[in-house]
MISE-898675 format. One line per field, with one value per residue: residue number from 0; residue in three letters; x, y, z of N, C-alpha, C in turn. Coordinates in pm, whole numbers. Layout:
BEGIN
resi <- NUM	...
resn <- ALA	...
n.X <- X	...
n.Y <- Y	...
n.Z <- Z	...
ca.X <- X	...
ca.Y <- Y	...
ca.Z <- Z	...
c.X <- X	...
c.Y <- Y	...
c.Z <- Z	...
This chain:
BEGIN
resi <- 0	1	2	3	4	5	6	7	8	9	10	11	12	13	14	15	16	17	18	19	20	21	22	23	24	25	26	27	28	29	30	31	32	33	34	35	36	37	38	39	40	41	42	43	44	45	46	47	48	49	50	51	52	53	54	55	56	57	58	59	60	61	62	63	64	65	66	67	68	69	70	71	72	73	74	75	76	77	78	79	80	81	82	83	84	85	86	87	88	89	90	91	92	93	94	95	96	97	98	99	100	101	102	103	104	105	106	107	108	109	110	111	112	113	114	115	116	117	118	119	120	121	122	123	124	125	126	127	128	129	130	131	132	133	134	135	136	137	138	139	140	141	142	143	144	145	146	147	148	149	150	151	152	153	154	155	156	157	158	159	160	161	162	163	164	165	166	167	168	169	170	171	172	173	174	175	176	177	178	179	180	181	182	183	184	185	186	187	188	189	190	191	192	193	194	195	196	197	198	199	200	201	202	203	204	205	206	207	208	209	210	211	212	213	214	215	216	217	218	219	220	221	222	223	224	225	226	227	228	229	230	231	232	233	234	235	236	237	238	239	240	241	242	243	244	245	246	247	248	249	250	251	252	253	254	255	256	257	258	259	260	261	262	263	264	265	266	267	268	269	270	271	272	273	274	275	276	277	278	279	280	281	282	283	284	285	286	287	288	289	290	291	292	293	294	295	296	297	298	299	300	301	302	303	304	305	306	307	308	309	310	311	312	313	314	315	316	317	318	319	320	321	322	323	324	325	326	327	328	329	330	331	332	333	334	335	336	337	338	339	340	341	342	343	344	345	346	347	348	349	350	351
resn <- MET	ALA	ASN	LEU	LEU	VAL	THR	GLY	GLY	ALA	GLY	PHE	ILE	GLY	GLY	ASN	PHE	VAL	HIS	TYR	TRP	ASN	ALA	ARG	HIS	PRO	GLU	ASP	ALA	VAL	ILE	VAL	LEU	ASP	ALA	LEU	THR	TYR	ALA	GLY	ASN	ARG	SER	THR	LEU	ASP	GLY	ALA	PRO	ARG	ALA	GLU	LEU	VAL	VAL	GLY	ASP	ILE	ARG	ASP	THR	GLU	LEU	VAL	GLU	GLN	LEU	LEU	ARG	GLU	ARG	SER	ILE	SER	ALA	ILE	VAL	HIS	PHE	ALA	ALA	GLU	SER	HIS	VAL	ASP	ARG	SER	ILE	SER	GLY	PRO	ASP	ALA	PHE	ILE	ASP	THR	ASN	ILE	LEU	GLY	THR	ASN	SER	LEU	LEU	LYS	ALA	ALA	ARG	ALA	VAL	TRP	LEU	ALA	GLY	ASP	GLY	VAL	GLU	HIS	ARG	PHE	HIS	HIS	ILE	SER	THR	ASP	GLU	VAL	TYR	GLY	SER	LEU	GLY	ALA	ASP	ASP	PRO	ALA	PHE	SER	GLU	THR	THR	PRO	TYR	ALA	PRO	ASN	SER	PRO	TYR	SER	ALA	SER	LYS	ALA	ALA	SER	ASP	HIS	LEU	VAL	ARG	ALA	TYR	HIS	HIS	THR	TYR	GLY	LEU	ASN	VAL	THR	THR	SER	ASN	CYS	SER	ASN	ASN	TYR	GLY	PRO	TYR	GLN	TYR	PRO	GLU	LYS	LEU	ILE	PRO	LEU	PHE	PHE	LEU	ASN	ALA	LEU	SER	GLY	LYS	ASP	LEU	PRO	ILE	TYR	GLY	ASP	GLY	MET	ASN	VAL	ARG	ASP	TRP	LEU	HIS	VAL	GLU	ASP	HIS	CYS	ARG	GLY	ILE	GLU	ALA	CYS	LEU	ALA	HIS	GLY	GLN	PRO	GLY	GLU	THR	TYR	ASN	ILE	GLY	GLY	GLY	ALA	GLU	LEU	PRO	ASN	MET	ALA	VAL	ILE	ASP	ALA	ILE	CYS	ARG	GLU	VAL	ASP	LEU	ALA	PHE	ALA	GLU	VAL	GLU	GLY	LEU	ALA	GLU	ARG	TYR	PRO	ASP	ALA	PRO	ALA	ALA	LYS	GLY	HIS	LYS	SER	GLU	SER	LEU	LYS	THR	PHE	VAL	THR	ASP	ARG	ALA	GLY	HIS	ASP	ARG	ARG	TYR	ALA	ILE	ASP	GLU	THR	LYS	ALA	ARG	ASN	ALA	LEU	GLY	TYR	SER	ALA	THR	ARG	SER	PHE	ASP	GLU	GLY	LEU	ARG	MET	THR	LEU	ARG	TRP	TYR	LEU	ALA	HIS	GLU	ASP	TRP	TRP	ARG	PRO	LEU	LEU	SER	GLY	ALA	LYS
n.X <- 294	153	123	-25	-126	-376	-569	-622	-605	-523	-764	-1080	-1210	-1003	-864	-856	-891	-598	-467	-671	-601	-313	-293	-376	-281	-1	244	208	307	191	92	-10	-149	-226	-362	-375	-605	-848	-961	-815	-585	-219	-151	-403	-266	-59	65	63	278	323	307	316	324	259	241	-2	-187	-428	-486	-318	-164	71	251	120	102	405	424	276	469	717	700	608	274	38	-270	-543	-662	-919	-1034	-1001	-1195	-1372	-1659	-1903	-2234	-2320	-2122	-2122	-2313	-2318	-2080	-2016	-1737	-1544	-1616	-1680	-1385	-1242	-1360	-1467	-1302	-1019	-1096	-1061	-806	-672	-785	-660	-414	-361	-465	-228	-18	-36	-173	35	111	282	244	139	-127	-358	-557	-848	-986	-1289	-1409	-1770	-2074	-2431	-2546	-2580	-2773	-2998	-3328	-3548	-3862	-4068	-4181	-4046	-3861	-3488	-3196	-3085	-2781	-2910	-3070	-3156	-2957	-2992	-2907	-2922	-2812	-2479	-2251	-2386	-2405	-2189	-2033	-2197	-2082	-1798	-1809	-1978	-1753	-1536	-1655	-1665	-1348	-1337	-1512	-1447	-1184	-1069	-945	-951	-1157	-1344	-1632	-1746	-2074	-2099	-2309	-2398	-2134	-1986	-1724	-1427	-1155	-1305	-1388	-1515	-1703	-1969	-2238	-2255	-1989	-2017	-2216	-2155	-1911	-2065	-2199	-2070	-1946	-2157	-2310	-2561	-2749	-2816	-3095	-3206	-3456	-3766	-3619	-3668	-3512	-3397	-3108	-2900	-2646	-2316	-2070	-1754	-1521	-1654	-1730	-1453	-1344	-1591	-1462	-1195	-1302	-1421	-1163	-1047	-1253	-1403	-1568	-1407	-1521	-1791	-2007	-2044	-2294	-2255	-2369	-2464	-2673	-2883	-3114	-3208	-3361	-3293	-3370	-3362	-3079	-2940	-3060	-2989	-2701	-2724	-2824	-2570	-2375	-2467	-2455	-2188	-2020	-2182	-1995	-1759	-1465	-1398	-1458	-1661	-1492	-1282	-1470	-1637	-1897	-2056	-2467	-2421	-2252	-2338	-2563	-2786	-2965	-2840	-2999	-3125	-3007	-3109	-3182	-3387	-3378	-3399	-3475	-3192	-3130	-3280	-3245	-3251	-3483	-3537	-3269	-3134	-3016	-2956	-2782	-2752	-2637	-2349	-2323	-2376	-2214	-1975	-1913	-1990	-2103	-2212	-2118	-2107	-2312	-2547	-2537	-2353	-2142	-2173	-2129	-1842	-1744	-1802	-1638	-1375	-1343	-1336	-1144	-890	-851	-646	-623	-899	-896	-686	-798	-1055	-940	-825	-591	-357
n.Y <- -1661	-1514	-1468	-1284	-1250	-933	-927	-591	-475	-162	-23	76	-117	-297	-170	-37	-267	-399	-131	-266	-481	-477	-331	-568	-733	-731	-885	-1016	-1000	-838	-848	-639	-639	-479	-317	-64	68	283	302	232	398	486	580	518	346	413	475	176	-18	-265	-349	-435	-310	-473	-360	-504	-723	-908	-1084	-1218	-1449	-1614	-1460	-1397	-1713	-1696	-1490	-1653	-1820	-1749	-1569	-1741	-1722	-1775	-1719	-1570	-1319	-1158	-930	-753	-639	-486	-260	-81	-22	173	162	-56	-115	56	-30	-317	-513	-481	-578	-826	-906	-888	-939	-1238	-1374	-1247	-1327	-1642	-1663	-1606	-1818	-2035	-2012	-2043	-2337	-2469	-2401	-2415	-2641	-2857	-2971	-2883	-2903	-2702	-2470	-2366	-2064	-1950	-1645	-1527	-1227	-1139	-1008	-885	-834	-1038	-1189	-1085	-904	-764	-760	-588	-707	-969	-1202	-1134	-1216	-1486	-1732	-1917	-1867	-1805	-1750	-1475	-1242	-912	-719	-631	-623	-719	-978	-1083	-1115	-1319	-1482	-1555	-1623	-1888	-2004	-2003	-2205	-2391	-2453	-2539	-2774	-2947	-2951	-2921	-2739	-2512	-2261	-1987	-1772	-1479	-1219	-914	-641	-314	-119	119	409	487	598	556	558	900	797	633	660	740	908	1023	1188	1352	1478	1655	1799	1977	2115	2247	2103	1947	1713	1424	1223	913	784	757	764	573	278	64	-16	-198	-104	-129	-89	10	-91	-286	-506	-563	-692	-898	-1057	-1121	-1279	-1511	-1606	-1708	-1896	-1976	-2240	-2486	-2421	-2272	-2026	-1720	-1453	-1111	-858	-510	-467	-274	-129	107	290	481	782	821	818	1023	1230	1192	1251	1494	1637	1589	1717	1992	2000	1977	2205	2379	2300	2217	2455	2685	2587	2666	2862	2714	2557	2750	2742	2580	2503	2545	2703	2907	2933	2769	2496	2166	1985	2179	2101	1889	1679	1528	1218	1051	715	445	236	-121	-69	-255	-279	-334	-452	-667	-827	-1116	-1267	-1447	-1697	-1612	-1497	-1681	-1926	-1777	-1550	-1346	-998	-623	-352	-83	162	283	583	705	556	710	943	978	880	1131	1320	1195	1225	1530	1586	1420	1536	1572	1334	1273	1517	1471	1283	1408	1563	1378	1331	1073
n.Z <- 684	325	41	-208	-487	-647	-880	-1055	-841	-888	-897	-790	-592	-544	-503	-262	-104	-103	92	315	336	390	597	776	780	794	729	520	173	-109	-453	-695	-991	-1281	-1550	-1547	-1731	-1780	-1527	-1313	-1134	-1011	-792	-629	-479	-313	-3	57	180	146	-80	-440	-759	-1047	-1420	-1577	-1840	-1771	-1946	-1986	-1996	-2009	-1888	-1559	-1521	-1467	-1235	-1072	-1030	-1015	-777	-581	-547	-326	-340	-584	-593	-705	-874	-1132	-1362	-1628	-1531	-1549	-1644	-1813	-1976	-2100	-2234	-2442	-2588	-2588	-2636	-2496	-2219	-2255	-2327	-2117	-1911	-1948	-2158	-1980	-1718	-1750	-1853	-1687	-1454	-1623	-1606	-1358	-1284	-1432	-1290	-1014	-1008	-1069	-874	-615	-359	-193	-56	-187	-325	-544	-517	-673	-737	-761	-879	-766	-936	-1176	-1093	-1226	-1254	-962	-862	-681	-408	-408	-270	-168	-327	-314	-285	-424	-620	-971	-1223	-1424	-1589	-1757	-1872	-2064	-1943	-1703	-1775	-1876	-1667	-1566	-1681	-1662	-1355	-1410	-1579	-1315	-1173	-1317	-1368	-1111	-1060	-1295	-1291	-1026	-957	-681	-551	-445	-479	-475	-478	-513	-353	-427	-436	-230	-194	-35	-330	-560	-872	-1047	-1203	-1121	-947	-650	-634	-836	-772	-584	-674	-884	-730	-599	-775	-882	-1094	-1323	-1130	-1263	-1268	-1374	-1492	-1316	-1071	-898	-854	-716	-477	-343	-47	-14	184	95	239	457	248	201	377	422	187	320	479	327	237	434	574	368	152	-97	-418	-299	-342	-203	-98	-44	124	223	363	296	134	-95	-240	-553	-519	-236	-175	-340	-243	19	-35	-148	97	298	128	161	411	507	358	611	786	732	663	496	225	78	-20	-201	-354	-535	-692	-616	-504	-257	-167	-179	-28	-122	-197	-272	-362	-561	-814	-935	-1187	-1406	-1624	-1951	-1889	-1843	-2075	-2024	-1777	-1441	-1218	-893	-732	-421	-145	-2	265	456	427	419	655	841	764	718	921	880	851	769	898	872	903	666	638	811	660	414	472	591	316	181	330	282	-22	-4	104	-32	-303	-462	-543	-709	-876	-1112	-1268	-1370	-1579	-1713	-1661	-1522
ca.X <- 283	103	154	-144	-180	-452	-605	-774	-567	-542	-868	-1168	-1244	-922	-744	-940	-858	-489	-473	-720	-502	-185	-310	-438	-189	154	339	209	358	83	132	-94	-154	-359	-320	-397	-719	-903	-1063	-709	-475	-107	-175	-439	-202	25	55	31	380	373	193	419	240	334	154	-9	-287	-473	-525	-152	-124	216	291	10	205	512	388	265	576	887	650	540	196	-41	-445	-506	-773	-929	-1122	-992	-1318	-1528	-1810	-2004	-2333	-2380	-2016	-2105	-2421	-2252	-1958	-1991	-1669	-1429	-1643	-1654	-1268	-1184	-1472	-1479	-1156	-914	-1103	-1028	-676	-585	-820	-594	-261	-392	-451	-112	83	-113	-224	150	149	369	210	114	-288	-406	-715	-823	-1103	-1341	-1552	-1877	-2209	-2543	-2631	-2585	-2922	-3090	-3380	-3635	-3985	-4117	-4258	-3959	-3696	-3367	-3120	-2993	-2685	-2986	-3120	-3096	-2864	-3092	-2861	-2992	-2680	-2383	-2162	-2386	-2399	-2007	-1977	-2217	-1969	-1686	-1847	-1992	-1623	-1476	-1683	-1666	-1256	-1309	-1578	-1367	-1025	-1051	-885	-967	-1192	-1446	-1682	-1851	-2140	-2172	-2407	-2342	-1996	-1945	-1679	-1308	-1114	-1425	-1365	-1677	-1863	-2064	-2315	-2267	-1863	-2009	-2301	-2092	-1853	-2125	-2262	-1955	-1926	-2264	-2326	-2701	-2763	-2847	-3151	-3249	-3625	-3852	-3518	-3677	-3454	-3334	-2985	-2852	-2510	-2190	-1929	-1613	-1484	-1715	-1698	-1297	-1387	-1639	-1365	-1071	-1380	-1375	-1030	-1021	-1330	-1502	-1533	-1366	-1630	-1906	-2026	-2118	-2338	-2184	-2422	-2510	-2786	-2875	-3169	-3250	-3433	-3225	-3395	-3306	-2957	-2934	-3100	-2898	-2583	-2734	-2780	-2416	-2313	-2501	-2390	-2045	-2044	-2203	-1954	-1628	-1429	-1290	-1513	-1750	-1414	-1286	-1624	-1741	-2039	-2192	-2534	-2438	-2174	-2412	-2639	-2858	-2982	-2777	-3108	-3144	-2953	-3153	-3233	-3431	-3346	-3414	-3397	-3076	-3169	-3246	-3215	-3310	-3537	-3451	-3133	-3128	-2912	-2980	-2626	-2758	-2534	-2223	-2355	-2319	-2089	-1843	-1957	-1983	-2179	-2212	-2055	-2105	-2476	-2512	-2584	-2233	-2004	-2163	-2062	-1738	-1727	-1771	-1531	-1265	-1335	-1310	-946	-807	-896	-526	-636	-978	-877	-649	-919	-1104	-873	-797	-445	-316
ca.Y <- -1539	-1564	-1421	-1255	-1164	-916	-815	-504	-366	-26	-1	125	-176	-406	-92	-53	-448	-399	-100	-320	-630	-451	-314	-648	-890	-660	-972	-1043	-966	-811	-871	-627	-667	-410	-329	74	168	498	338	217	467	432	697	479	230	505	426	93	-11	-393	-374	-379	-286	-492	-329	-616	-776	-1080	-1197	-1247	-1604	-1635	-1343	-1451	-1826	-1653	-1394	-1745	-1900	-1669	-1487	-1815	-1691	-1868	-1689	-1488	-1253	-1143	-785	-696	-613	-391	-249	21	-108	229	195	-232	-96	117	-72	-438	-615	-477	-654	-980	-917	-864	-1016	-1350	-1385	-1268	-1470	-1751	-1669	-1662	-1972	-2116	-2034	-2132	-2462	-2515	-2358	-2501	-2807	-2932	-3094	-2822	-2920	-2584	-2498	-2237	-2040	-1849	-1641	-1430	-1124	-1077	-867	-941	-800	-1162	-1232	-1024	-802	-790	-697	-470	-798	-1076	-1190	-1093	-1268	-1570	-1826	-2021	-1775	-1894	-1630	-1389	-1126	-830	-616	-733	-622	-841	-1137	-1091	-1156	-1403	-1589	-1525	-1722	-1980	-2097	-1997	-2306	-2512	-2494	-2602	-2912	-3001	-3006	-2954	-2584	-2456	-2169	-1962	-1672	-1396	-1178	-816	-554	-170	-74	284	430	594	590	542	640	975	798	597	753	823	1003	1098	1325	1456	1646	1731	1928	2053	2209	2304	2045	1887	1591	1300	1080	822	713	831	753	472	195	17	-167	-214	-43	-174	48	-126	-187	-388	-575	-615	-792	-1006	-1131	-1147	-1416	-1604	-1616	-1788	-1986	-2043	-2373	-2467	-2438	-2253	-1870	-1649	-1328	-1034	-748	-442	-439	-103	-131	207	371	595	912	818	790	1118	1286	1194	1290	1601	1678	1601	1821	2079	1998	1964	2337	2419	2252	2232	2568	2728	2519	2797	2938	2597	2555	2851	2680	2479	2596	2522	2770	3072	2936	2722	2364	2086	1951	2196	2041	1697	1657	1383	1219	904	614	383	73	-226	-94	-346	-222	-385	-562	-744	-922	-1229	-1270	-1561	-1787	-1541	-1475	-1861	-1971	-1681	-1494	-1182	-874	-521	-301	2	197	374	737	706	562	853	1111	938	871	1277	1375	1139	1282	1654	1579	1380	1590	1570	1206	1287	1609	1466	1202	1449	1637	1277	1239	995
ca.Z <- 579	221	-107	-271	-635	-630	-1008	-1081	-768	-850	-914	-682	-454	-518	-428	-95	-27	-74	198	388	371	426	788	858	719	723	708	390	16	-206	-606	-773	-1136	-1309	-1684	-1558	-1763	-1688	-1363	-1275	-1118	-951	-649	-527	-394	-207	139	95	174	96	-271	-611	-880	-1226	-1487	-1702	-1869	-1661	-2028	-2103	-1928	-1999	-1757	-1458	-1496	-1426	-1134	-958	-987	-911	-630	-503	-534	-249	-333	-639	-562	-868	-891	-1260	-1427	-1688	-1455	-1543	-1683	-1955	-2075	-2158	-2312	-2569	-2589	-2487	-2660	-2400	-2124	-2342	-2377	-1997	-1800	-1985	-2125	-1863	-1623	-1839	-1839	-1534	-1462	-1681	-1509	-1189	-1307	-1501	-1245	-896	-984	-1083	-751	-517	-179	-128	-71	-295	-315	-624	-486	-765	-692	-894	-890	-759	-1096	-1225	-1080	-1287	-1158	-831	-818	-489	-315	-422	-169	-201	-404	-224	-390	-525	-719	-1089	-1315	-1531	-1649	-1793	-1940	-2127	-1845	-1626	-1858	-1888	-1498	-1534	-1765	-1568	-1266	-1473	-1570	-1229	-1113	-1408	-1303	-1011	-1070	-1355	-1302	-864	-889	-513	-572	-418	-552	-369	-570	-375	-390	-517	-328	-243	-25	-113	-462	-689	-999	-1040	-1319	-1017	-877	-568	-627	-980	-762	-499	-741	-954	-690	-576	-889	-982	-1277	-1304	-1071	-1368	-1203	-1450	-1495	-1182	-931	-813	-912	-562	-473	-160	-64	72	216	48	374	474	155	179	546	332	120	437	559	266	208	598	633	268	148	-221	-488	-255	-333	-56	-138	85	91	292	487	289	28	-80	-378	-577	-520	-129	-197	-415	-123	128	-115	-138	249	309	91	236	559	490	357	677	906	657	697	385	151	-9	-139	-287	-431	-556	-822	-557	-456	-111	-144	-233	34	-145	-169	-378	-445	-683	-940	-928	-1316	-1446	-1778	-2021	-1805	-1908	-2149	-1960	-1604	-1372	-1118	-772	-620	-288	-99	99	333	552	422	448	763	934	728	724	1026	836	802	756	1043	864	829	495	689	845	529	305	561	573	165	112	379	191	-96	57	148	-106	-446	-532	-635	-799	-972	-1217	-1348	-1435	-1647	-1819	-1618	-1398
c.X <- 256	163	111	-119	-324	-435	-678	-722	-541	-678	-941	-1118	-1134	-850	-766	-873	-722	-444	-555	-626	-372	-165	-371	-355	-56	232	313	244	250	110	32	-71	-282	-259	-347	-526	-773	-953	-914	-589	-352	-157	-267	-384	-99	-32	36	160	433	337	315	353	312	178	137	-135	-321	-458	-364	-141	-2	258	219	97	350	513	356	360	661	768	585	378	65	-249	-406	-652	-861	-1035	-1119	-1123	-1347	-1647	-1909	-2085	-2299	-2248	-2029	-2201	-2398	-2125	-1918	-1847	-1559	-1477	-1644	-1463	-1170	-1263	-1441	-1263	-1030	-919	-1046	-861	-650	-623	-706	-420	-240	-364	-302	-22	21	-146	-116	123	244	367	176	-61	-291	-533	-723	-998	-1173	-1460	-1603	-1938	-2306	-2621	-2656	-2712	-3026	-3210	-3490	-3768	-4013	-4150	-4165	-3889	-3621	-3277	-3072	-2848	-2759	-3072	-3069	-3045	-2941	-3001	-2862	-2941	-2522	-2270	-2187	-2425	-2232	-1963	-2052	-2167	-1864	-1698	-1872	-1796	-1555	-1568	-1668	-1506	-1250	-1388	-1475	-1208	-958	-948	-998	-1009	-1327	-1506	-1811	-1884	-2191	-2237	-2309	-2251	-2037	-1823	-1500	-1216	-1181	-1445	-1563	-1717	-1969	-2145	-2271	-2084	-1918	-2107	-2217	-2033	-1912	-2161	-2199	-1954	-2005	-2289	-2464	-2645	-2856	-2962	-3202	-3401	-3721	-3733	-3562	-3643	-3414	-3232	-2999	-2736	-2413	-2102	-1798	-1549	-1516	-1657	-1530	-1296	-1451	-1527	-1230	-1182	-1355	-1311	-1000	-1138	-1423	-1462	-1501	-1503	-1765	-1918	-2120	-2164	-2294	-2264	-2399	-2592	-2876	-2995	-3277	-3322	-3362	-3230	-3340	-3169	-2902	-3018	-3046	-2757	-2590	-2731	-2647	-2332	-2315	-2460	-2263	-2010	-2062	-2089	-1780	-1558	-1362	-1351	-1611	-1624	-1338	-1360	-1671	-1901	-2109	-2272	-2515	-2313	-2216	-2534	-2773	-2856	-2902	-2874	-3184	-3098	-2988	-3216	-3288	-3414	-3356	-3360	-3266	-3138	-3193	-3217	-3285	-3352	-3501	-3354	-3172	-3043	-2944	-2864	-2620	-2673	-2387	-2185	-2295	-2257	-1939	-1827	-1917	-2096	-2195	-2155	-2111	-2257	-2426	-2495	-2377	-2117	-2050	-2069	-1889	-1648	-1679	-1619	-1397	-1194	-1303	-1184	-840	-815	-771	-508	-797	-959	-816	-730	-981	-1106	-798	-596	-422	-248
c.Y <- -1606	-1444	-1388	-1195	-1109	-827	-692	-376	-206	35	40	-12	-258	-324	-16	-174	-424	-309	-191	-402	-571	-388	-409	-734	-833	-727	-1030	-960	-976	-812	-776	-621	-609	-353	-140	106	325	395	289	341	422	480	625	374	319	536	283	-38	-221	-509	-334	-437	-355	-479	-428	-640	-937	-1126	-1252	-1336	-1607	-1547	-1349	-1595	-1764	-1573	-1559	-1820	-1843	-1599	-1569	-1734	-1801	-1816	-1547	-1379	-1167	-1013	-733	-727	-474	-376	-179	5	58	211	32	-207	-30	104	-211	-534	-603	-530	-795	-1014	-961	-913	-1165	-1445	-1377	-1312	-1617	-1785	-1683	-1783	-2063	-2166	-2045	-2271	-2544	-2480	-2456	-2636	-2955	-2991	-3052	-2846	-2847	-2538	-2374	-2177	-1937	-1824	-1523	-1346	-1104	-960	-924	-910	-935	-1212	-1178	-888	-824	-738	-660	-595	-927	-1106	-1191	-1204	-1357	-1640	-1921	-1983	-1787	-1711	-1565	-1294	-1051	-710	-727	-691	-706	-1017	-1145	-1174	-1287	-1554	-1618	-1644	-1848	-2051	-2033	-2169	-2446	-2568	-2568	-2749	-3016	-3038	-2967	-2816	-2543	-2345	-2126	-1795	-1601	-1269	-1087	-742	-413	-154	66	329	538	579	552	644	757	921	713	656	825	958	1101	1227	1411	1565	1708	1830	1993	2158	2273	2245	1984	1755	1510	1242	1053	761	844	810	687	312	123	-115	-130	-184	-85	-87	-89	-204	-291	-524	-671	-730	-889	-1100	-1162	-1297	-1528	-1661	-1746	-1866	-2043	-2162	-2377	-2473	-2367	-2101	-1836	-1510	-1207	-887	-607	-377	-255	-63	-15	210	506	717	874	864	899	1218	1298	1215	1413	1706	1672	1682	1958	2112	1999	2126	2427	2420	2240	2386	2603	2654	2579	2854	2836	2543	2631	2827	2656	2574	2620	2605	2908	3033	2865	2559	2274	2011	1991	2136	1891	1746	1495	1345	1088	794	545	239	-6	-190	-148	-268	-242	-490	-613	-844	-1004	-1280	-1382	-1667	-1732	-1535	-1579	-1915	-1905	-1591	-1326	-1127	-757	-478	-170	73	263	558	739	718	646	994	1048	935	1047	1334	1337	1218	1434	1698	1517	1424	1623	1416	1230	1372	1543	1389	1292	1502	1493	1220	1116	996
c.Z <- 396	126	-178	-425	-628	-849	-979	-944	-763	-861	-779	-558	-433	-496	-289	-24	-24	25	286	429	429	579	885	840	676	706	538	266	-67	-360	-680	-927	-1207	-1454	-1700	-1669	-1701	-1579	-1318	-1223	-967	-812	-569	-457	-318	-69	159	53	121	-25	-327	-665	-1020	-1320	-1582	-1773	-1840	-1838	-2099	-2002	-1925	-1847	-1586	-1440	-1412	-1284	-997	-919	-893	-797	-556	-470	-483	-272	-491	-610	-661	-872	-1064	-1317	-1495	-1566	-1447	-1656	-1822	-2033	-2174	-2257	-2446	-2664	-2510	-2493	-2554	-2260	-2158	-2310	-2215	-1877	-1845	-2028	-2045	-1746	-1674	-1797	-1722	-1468	-1482	-1648	-1360	-1213	-1375	-1372	-1066	-862	-1066	-960	-665	-359	-129	-158	-145	-312	-437	-585	-603	-718	-763	-829	-840	-881	-1182	-1205	-1155	-1206	-1043	-845	-645	-428	-328	-365	-253	-249	-283	-367	-461	-649	-847	-1175	-1448	-1559	-1764	-1858	-1995	-1990	-1773	-1622	-1860	-1721	-1467	-1573	-1735	-1425	-1326	-1482	-1459	-1159	-1177	-1361	-1149	-970	-1196	-1370	-1140	-838	-765	-548	-499	-480	-439	-468	-456	-438	-448	-387	-352	-141	-112	-237	-583	-749	-1025	-1181	-1242	-998	-770	-556	-738	-920	-685	-584	-815	-855	-612	-660	-990	-1103	-1234	-1220	-1167	-1316	-1356	-1400	-1392	-1056	-857	-795	-774	-530	-319	-164	27	97	173	103	416	392	190	316	518	270	214	456	464	219	339	557	520	189	-34	-274	-432	-304	-229	-137	-8	15	206	419	435	162	47	-215	-434	-550	-370	-117	-246	-308	-40	112	-76	28	329	248	161	359	606	460	525	814	877	668	519	268	89	-113	-194	-404	-467	-635	-760	-517	-330	-47	-125	-133	21	-129	-260	-412	-536	-801	-954	-1088	-1316	-1601	-1798	-1972	-1913	-1991	-2037	-1801	-1533	-1256	-942	-756	-470	-254	16	151	458	545	444	594	885	883	745	829	991	830	841	890	1036	851	734	560	690	732	431	353	557	415	138	169	312	77	-87	70	36	-292	-495	-582	-736	-893	-1120	-1287	-1454	-1549	-1735	-1779	-1516	-1343
């Protein structure tokens, strides 16, 4: 039996991980530490019986130390982060505070409590992003764990700094750490500011689908449940101090993703009874194609052209590989949003 502290566990990836861990490890206790910012939602944890929510800030080192001691935490799984690139461009300070200072606060607490010599094996697992590696050219090899860091946005720079802090606490103090750098996640519980849920909900409400630049920026798409499997593998088999790239094996230009979203929405209106009545403003409710909503807008500042993940190390060392195709995962994701309007509708109105 293990006691996990999951930071940011009321958010998108963290919340999915809590549900995943509850289902796979029902004997383990999960303590979620979340500040419930705009992207954190109590209802994300509904149906996770072994999860306890503690509302608090990861920068509160004293609180984290208290939780580590009183709850006998054996592993920290650190998701908590500001993660939306557009927000980092307009307001980088929050990204420095949370992603760098917050990570340092957690590391300080873990060092103070875990390195006191209680004889228990501990693990600090840090979730990061492929964006720390910068941008690839069309013919460049995919990012590996040895790719030099070259972050291009305040978001990716803050995550790069947090990665370096985690590494430093291992090499300087001997803290047992692992890091995983993931590609673009999608799936249930994703806040509707990211591409896939935003475009789903815009297509349902008849709003524009705003496409940056020429729409040909390439990303590797990772279903969040596969990501959770990768993190589980890191916790079980990852070697202290090591980094593992976790990808989805679905390298696609944004335009292909958007076209797939439009097809899935149109298909849902043909297959799911009553959608036209629920979403009368959708083009599909009137017999039109969702692709009619596509609109090109000015490209984002510093928009990286291509990301791609080489997951050879994770496959060989951890036994990880993605199991869900992009088409399957996208369909499941849309059907989840259609079935959980009670989860996302309050977010659009500013409620929690």
